[in-house]
N, C-alpha and C positions, 0 to 999 in steps of 0.2 A: 452596185455595193449591196442595193436592196434582200439581191439572192443571197451575198453573202451575209447578212446579217441572218435570214433565215435561213441557212445552214447553220451555221451557230447556236440557237434559236434550234433547231432540231436536235443539232446535236448534246442539246442539253441531258443528263440523267433527269429519268421521269420525277423520281422522290426529288428531287431538289427541286424540281418547276411545283410540284406541290406544295414541298413546305412553305417556298416563298409566299404560292397565292395562300395558304393560312395565314401566315405573318402577315401581308398586306387586310387579310381581312380580320385579324384581332385588331389590329391596329388604326385601321380605315371604316371600323361599322360605322361610325357614325354617319357617312357620306352614303352609304347604301342603299338611302330611299330615292337619293337624286339618282341614280344609276339609270331607273329607267325612263323617266323626261329625257335623257341627256340622249339617250338609243334615238327615242324618238326626232327630237331635234335634229338629230343627223342624216336621220331617215328621210325626213322632210327637206333639208338642201338638195340629198341627191336625190329624192323626187322630180323638185320643180327648177332648184337653180343650177347647180354642177354635179357633174359626176364626179364622186369621189371614193367608187371603185378601187382606184389604180392606190391610192395613197392609203388606205384603210392597215392592209398588213404590212408596210413600211413605217406608219410608226402603231403598232401594235409590238412590233419587233422590239426598235426603240425602246418604247416605254418598257416591256418586258426586259431586254439588257439592263435596262438603268435599275429596274427593281429590284433585279437578281445582284446587280452588283453591290446595292445598299446593300441589301442583305448580308451579302457575304463581310462585307466590312462590319455589321454590326455583331458576326457573330464570330469573325477577328481578335475583337474588342473586348467582349466577350470572354472567348478563352485564355485573351493577356491579362485580362484582368484576373480570373484565379487561379494563373499562375502565380502572378504579382504577390496574390494574398497568402498563396504557400511560401513563396520565397519571405515574406512578412513574417510568416506564422515559425518561420525554422529558425530566423535569423532575432528575432525581438528578443530582448532581454525579461520583456514583464508582456501580461497579458490584462487587458480590462474584467473588471470580474463580472462573471455572467455567474447567472442561475441556472443551476442543476434540478427543477422540480422532475424532468424528466426521466435522472436515474432515476430518482427516489420513486417515483411510480414504475419504473420497470425492477425497479428491488421488492417493491409490495409485488406484484405478479409474480415473483419468480421465490420467492423469502419461502415458504413453507414447504413447496415439493423439493426446493434443489437444495438451496443454503442453511436450512435448518438443521435436518439429518447432519448434514457431511461435517458443519460447524458445531454442532450436539456431539459426535461421536470424537471429534479431535478435541476440543476444550473439557469433554467428562476424563478424559485419560491424565490431560494438565492439573484438572482440578483433584483429580485420585491423588496424584504426586505431591502436589501441594498440601494436602488434607494431612497425606501421613509423616511430612517431614515440618509442617508447621503447627500440628495444633498445639493449643494451650495445655497448662497442667493439669486443668480443670478435667479434662477428657480425655480418657485411655487411649481409645482406639475411635475410628467416624469410616464410616461405610456408606458408599455413596449407591443409593438405590434409584434412585431417575432422577433422567436427566434432558429437558425440554427447557428450548431460547424460547417458544410461544411463535406468535405470528406477526408479531410486528418488528420490521427490519430496523436499524439505524437510519435516521437522516442524515443527511452529505449536504454539504454548501449552503445550510440556511441563509447565511449572510454570504454567501457567494462564492466565486471558486474562480483562481487564477493562476498562472503559470509565473513563476518568478525563475532567474538562472544566482544560484551560488555558485561564484567562480564560474567553473565549467558544466556544473552538472544542475539540468533542470529540474525543478520543483515547483508540484501543486499543493498549491494551500488550500486548504477547503475545512469547514468545520465539518464536528463531528459530535452527534447527538443521540444517545439511544436509550430512549424511556419508552422500558416493556411493561406494562402489565400483567403477562398471561402468561410468562415461564412459569415454567415448576421445576424446581430441584430440591429431593425431597434426600436427606441426610440420617441415619440412624446413628446415633452417638453412645456411645457406652463411658457414663461418667465417671469419679470416683467417686468409692464407696464413702456412704452409704445410700449415695444420689441415684443408680440406677441406671437406667436408659432413658430416653430424648428421645424425641423424632424433631428435625427442625426441618424446615421446608422455606425455601426461597422460591417466594413469589413475587417478586420486584425487582426491578434492576435501574438505576440510572448512571450514563458513565455522558459528559462534557468534557468536549475538549480540542482540540486544533489539533488538524490531521496533516501531516505530510507524508507526498508518494512521490518516489522518486526511479524513474526508467534506468536502468542498467545493463550491459551486456547487448546494448545493439537493440534494445525493447524484449527478450528471451527473460526479463524478469523483471521484478521493480520491489523498493524498497520503502515500507510504512515503519511510521512511527507517530509520534504526539510531540507538540513541540514543548510543553512542560506536564509535569503531572494532570490528567484527567479529575476532573471534579466526580467523585463514585458516591452513591448514596445505593443499599440493597434494604429491601422489604424482607421482613423473618416474621414467621406464624411457628407456630410451637404444635404440632398434631398430637393425636391422643388415641388409644386403642392400641392393637397388634402388640408389639411387644415393646411395647413402653411402659416404662415403671411408673414415669411422675406422672401427675395428671400437666392438663393442656394451658402452664402457664409458664411468661417468661422465663428466663434462663439470664441471668445477669452479664452482658460483656461478650454476649453470642455476635449481637450484631456487629460492636464497635470492632471484635476481632474479625469479622469476617470482611468488613470495611477496610482493616489495615490489611487483612492479606489480598486484595484484590488491590489497594493499590499498591502494595509494595512492590505485587508480579511485576504489574505494568511499570510500573518505575526500573526496573531493573531488567526488564525484557523490552521493551518500545517506547522508551522516552528518550529523545535525545541525549549525548551522540547514540543512544543505543537502539539499535534497528532491525526489523525484523522483514523477511525476503521471502517473495511469493513468487515460484516462475511459472512461466509460460512457455513451456515446450512446442515446437512445433508436429512432432509425434506423441505422442502420451503411449508408453511402451508397460502402463499398467502393470508395472515391476515393485516392490518392496525392496527398500535398501536394507539391510539390518547392522550394515556395519563397514569399516572402514579403517584406513593407515592413517595418522595426521604424523607431517614430519614436522618439528619444531626444533627453531636451533635461539640458543638464547647467545645475543652479540656482545653488550657492553650496557657496561653505565657512568652514566659522568656526575659529579659533583655533588655524591651521597655526603649528605652532613645531617647532624640533629635538628639541625634550624627548617630541613626540610621537613623532615616529618613532625611537628611539633603542631599539636590539635588535630593531627590526623585518629579517624574514627578504627583504622585497621592496626592502630602502633598498640603495641602490648609490650614497650621497654619496662623493668623496672628500676624506679630510683637507684637502687645500688650498684644494678650494670652502668648506668649511666653515667654516676659519678669517674672523674677521670679519665673518661676515656676522646680523647683527639677524632675528628674526621678523616685524620690521615693513617690511623689504628684500627681500622675498620677490617676485619676480615669478613668477606662475606661471598653468600653464593644465595643460588634460585632454587627450589623446590614447585616443580611443575605438577599440577595435579590436572588429572582427566579421569572423572570417576573416581573409581577406587585407584586407579593406577597413580603411582609418585616414581618422578625421577627429578635426582639434584643432579648442578654442576659442580665442581671441582669450587674448592676456595680459594678466593684471589682480594690479594691484601689493599691497601688504598681506597681511595676516593672515586676513580674513576676504573673500578675492573673491567676486564676484559676478561669473559669465559669458551666464546666460541665453539659452544655444546651442543649435538645437533641431538634428538630422541626421535625414537619411531615408538610411537603410542596409537594402542585401538583404543577405534572410535566405534562405542556399538551408538542404537537406535535412539537408547533412552539417557545417553549422557551428552551433553551438547555444550557444555561451560569448561573451559579452559583456565585455570588460575595460575598465577604467577605471584609466589611469595618471594621476598626480597628479606633475606635473613642475614644475622650475625653474630659470631659465634665469639665467646665469649671464652677469653685466654685463662688457660689453667681446667676448665668446666668441660663436662659433655652437654651441657644446656647451650641453648641459641636464644636471641631474640628476633622477633617480629617485627622487621622494618615499614614495609608496606606492601601491600596487596595490590592485583588487578584481577579482570576478569573476561575474557571473549568469549561471545557466543559461537558456537562453529559449527553447531549440529545440523540448523536447520540450514545455512548453506552451505555448506559441505552436500549433503543431502539435495540441494538443487543444484547445485553443479555438475552432480552428478546424472541425475533426470536430465538434462540439458545436454549434457555431452552423449545418452546414447542414441 
């Protein structure tokens, strides 16, 4: 029996034996001072009482096997605990609130050289388009001269981060607080006569809200949006010199116009239920998509009535056209707009029309908003009334799906 145990000990892996003794040393370190006296006591018994030489190998072998067995059990328990935690994490509907200062620390380290130049380039193109389309009557044209987001990244999850389940979709809830004081956005604006030109400098920005992150397409992309319209504050300064004609004084209404422009843009693009998409492709071919084809099918509508559009801001019905019109007398069609392209369905009567019309529309990189206008024809007139409209942002989603499919 002793020989069998010695063979089992000899057959062990050297690395496993070393791991067992290291674990014993770490666990039983307080008992190490008694090891030398114990060896001296056993030597005295061997020297003057009776011989222990025949039993020592057997005792050492039994002790080593017991310690090895206990170590294997502990390793098995730890492995089962790790697997169980992964199962709980995958199946639990919610998680506890956790702080993520480590994430803010990582953003602080990589913001200046990685995120800042990339986001500055992307946001500068968006700002240029918005300034051209949404400028006030006081300003004839606006030119973006400089754009930098500064060295202060947004802070995420200051009040904790947690996962929750909405239906079958996992959603991460976290706070978003971006307070930067060293950003530089310089605008040169030509004002209405006789005011001349003025230089507008945005030097501070604060955006605070609750952010949602939703992984989709088996982790190949995620959606992000705000729960509600975030609080926006913009600090504006007015430059002097150069090509500016006006003195460095504040222009009335510029700060409120910029705040409203930023708030409306966020509300229309990334406030629930509107979401933006960020792709996580396994292979980045560094190709830029410049266009594509979108197949749009307008199927039907149901229960169209004047009461459904009462108080709608998109409704532009005149009182003269409403009088004497019943819900069943509607002659409706849908107008589909994608950038400069417009397509119309056939006119269908009744309050529940069916169009079943399909259009192939060219999608360019700068056009990403698909708009549907529900219109009603007036009998005996070439004019028509707008009943309602809705928008779908398809540009970023189409380009994201294309980049992940390559």
